[in-house]
C-alpha positions as CSV (number, residue, x, y, z in Angstrom):
1,M,0.0,0.1,0.1
2,T,1.4,3.4,-0.8
3,E,1.6,6.3,1.5
4,P,-0.7,9.3,1.0
5,S,2.2,11.7,0.2
6,E,3.3,9.7,-2.7
7,R,1.8,10.2,-6.1
8,P,1.4,7.4,-8.6
9,P,3.9,7.7,-11.7
10,A,2.4,9.9,-14.4
11,K,1.2,8.1,-17.7
12,A,3.5,8.4,-20.6
13,H,1.1,10.8,-22.5
14,E,0.8,12.9,-19.3
15,R,4.5,13.7,-18.9
16,K,5.4,17.3,-19.5
17,G,9.1,17.2,-20.4
18,S,10.8,20.3,-21.8
19,L,12.1,20.5,-25.4
20,P,15.7,21.3,-24.4
21,R,15.7,18.3,-21.9
22,T,14.2,16.0,-24.8
23,I,16.9,17.2,-27.4
24,K,19.8,16.8,-24.5
25,A,18.6,13.2,-23.9
26,V,18.3,12.3,-27.7
27,A,21.7,13.8,-28.3
28,W,23.5,11.9,-25.5
29,S,21.6,8.6,-26.6
30,L,22.8,9.0,-30.1
31,I,26.3,9.6,-29.0
32,G,26.0,6.5,-26.6
33,L,27.0,8.3,-23.5
34,R,24.4,8.2,-20.7
35,K,24.3,8.0,-17.0
36,G,22.0,5.3,-15.5
37,S,20.4,7.8,-13.1
38,E,19.9,10.5,-15.8
39,Y,18.2,7.8,-18.0
40,Q,16.1,6.8,-15.2
41,Q,15.1,10.7,-14.7
42,D,14.3,11.0,-18.3
43,V,12.0,7.7,-18.3
44,E,10.0,9.3,-15.4
45,K,9.8,13.0,-16.9
46,L,9.9,12.7,-20.8
47,N,7.2,12.0,-23.0
48,P,7.9,9.1,-25.2
49,L,6.2,10.7,-28.3
50,H,8.4,13.8,-27.9
51,I,11.6,11.6,-27.8
52,V,10.5,9.7,-31.0
53,V,9.9,13.0,-32.9
54,V,13.0,14.6,-31.6
55,G,15.0,11.3,-32.5
56,L,13.6,11.2,-36.0
57,V,14.4,14.9,-36.6
58,A,18.0,14.3,-35.4
59,V,18.5,11.3,-37.5
60,F,17.1,13.3,-40.7
61,L,19.5,16.0,-40.0
62,L,22.6,13.6,-39.4
63,V,21.7,12.0,-42.8
64,L,21.5,15.6,-44.4
65,G,24.7,16.5,-42.9
66,L,26.4,13.4,-44.2
67,I,25.0,13.9,-47.6
68,A,26.2,17.6,-47.7
69,L,29.6,16.4,-46.4
70,V,30.0,13.9,-49.3
71,N,28.8,16.4,-51.9
72,W,31.3,18.8,-50.6
73,I,34.3,16.5,-50.8
74,V,33.3,14.8,-54.0
């Protein structure tokens, strides 16, 4: 049984994570460096839909950057 002062964890669609925090989490995840404690905070605070959208945008920008780099070199 839970204590009255404890709130149940927010559902995924009800989480209100900030855009800069989401971008930071996605950037660190793409690099592959992430502390376990920070990951746990992200799981509790960030909206999974926001993470997916920011991740797709980041991958799209990475691909565009690589294409531009190859065209510049060649």
